[in-house]
Every structure is written in C-alpha cells, then in structure tokens.
C-alpha positions in Angstrom: 47.7 -17.5 11.0 48.6 -15.5 7.9 47.3 -12.1 6.7 44.3 -12.1 4.8 44.7 -9.1 3.1 47.7 -8.0 1.1 50.3 -5.2 2.7 50.2 -1.9 0.5 53.2 -2.1 -0.6 52.2 -5.7 -1.9 49.1 -4.2 -3.6 50.9 -1.6 -5.7 53.5 -4.6 -6.6 50.4 -6.6 -8.1 48.9 -4.0 -9.5 52.1 -2.8 -11.2 52.3 -6.4 -12.4 48.8 -6.4 -13.5 49.8 -3.6 -15.7 52.7 -5.2 -17.2 51.4 -5.7 -20.6 50.0 -2.0 -20.9 53.1 -0.8 -19.8 54.9 -2.6 -22.4 52.6 -1.3 -25.3 53.6 2.3 -24.0 56.3 4.0 -25.7 59.3 4.3 -23.9 59.0 8.1 -22.5 55.4 7.2 -21.5 56.8 4.0 -19.8 58.8 6.1 -17.8 56.0 8.2 -16.8 54.2 5.2 -15.7 57.2 4.1 -13.6 57.3 7.4 -11.9 53.5 6.9 -11.1 54.0 3.6 -9.2 57.3 5.2 -7.2 54.8 8.0 -6.1 52.1 5.8 -4.9 55.0 3.8 -2.7 55.6 7.3 -1.3 52.4 6.8 0.3 52.2 3.3 1.7 51.3 4.3 5.1 48.3 6.4 3.8 47.5 3.5 1.7 47.1 0.9 4.4 44.8 3.0 6.0 42.3 3.6 3.2 40.5 0.5 3.7 37.4 2.0 2.6 38.7 2.3 -0.6 39.5 -0.3 -3.4 43.5 -0.9 -3.5 43.1 0.9 -6.8 41.7 3.7 -6.3 43.8 4.2 -3.2 46.9 3.8 -5.3 45.3 6.1 -7.9 45.0 8.7 -5.0 48.2 8.5 -4.1 49.6 9.1 -7.3 47.3 11.8 -8.0 48.4 13.8 -4.7 52.3 13.7 -6.0 51.1 15.0 -9.2 49.2 17.8 -7.5 52.3 18.7 -5.1 54.2 19.0 -8.4 52.0 21.4 -10.1 51.6 23.0 -6.8 55.1 23.9 -6.6 55.8 24.5 -10.2 52.9 27.7 -9.7 55.0 29.0 -6.8 57.9 28.8 -9.0 56.4 30.7 -11.8 55.0 33.0 -9.6 58.4 33.9 -8.1 59.7 34.4 -11.6 57.1 36.5 -12.8 57.5 38.6 -9.9 61.3 39.3 -11.1 59.8 40.5 -14.3 59.8 44.4 -14.3 56.6 45.4 -15.8 55.8 48.8 -17.1 51.9 50.0 -17.8 51.8 49.4 -21.0 52.8 45.8 -20.6 51.1 43.8 -17.5 51.3 40.3 -16.9 48.9 38.4 -14.5 48.4 34.9 -12.9 45.2 33.8 -11.7 45.3 31.0 -9.6 42.1 29.0 -9.3 41.6 28.2 -5.6 39.1 25.5 -5.5 39.5 26.1 -1.4 37.9 29.5 -1.9 34.7 28.5 -3.9 36.1 30.0 -7.0 35.7 27.2 -9.9 36.8 29.8 -12.5 33.7 29.6 -14.3 31.6 32.6 -14.9 27.7 31.9 -14.1 
C-alpha cells in the first residue's frame, strides 16, 4: 500500500511547480529571492512533516518566515555589535531600541 500523503519535500516541490508561472513573471532579482525562500523552506522538511494540522502551503510559508526572521535577528546582533564599537560623546548619542514582543512591548504607546 502506498503513501496517501505526499512527503514534505514533495509538498515543497509541488508548490514550487504550481508557482512556476508566477516566478516567470517576476524580475530576475525577485526570481532569485523566491528561489531563496523555497530553499529556506527545505531546511525545515522534518518540521514540515510534523505540522500536519497546517495546510501544506501554510507550513511551508512558516518555515520560510522562520528563516527570514533568523536572518533579521542575526543582522540586528551584528548592528548592535558595530554600534558598540563607535565612540560616542555626550553631544552625539546613538541608541537602538529593540522591540521585544516576548517582553510584551509592542513598540506602541497607549
């Protein structure tokens, strides 16, 4: 008896094939960005296989979003380290305010 559900890898490949015309309509840099997103989704095939409560496309988008968020966090850390190396005096101060959703601060004043 065969598998009734496609594998997570097959889901990604099917979605990529379904979006082939969309991809062709994009400019070349945007095509490369879309390809990067699909590559990012493939990093999380094991997690996608365990997200059966989600629609396959939703799970794939979540994996893509997670990879993008990791890249943003990495860049934030690099920026903070670079700013710490810049000498500051009393007249010129630079500050970075990181919004921490985990701490409950949404960055909005009531």
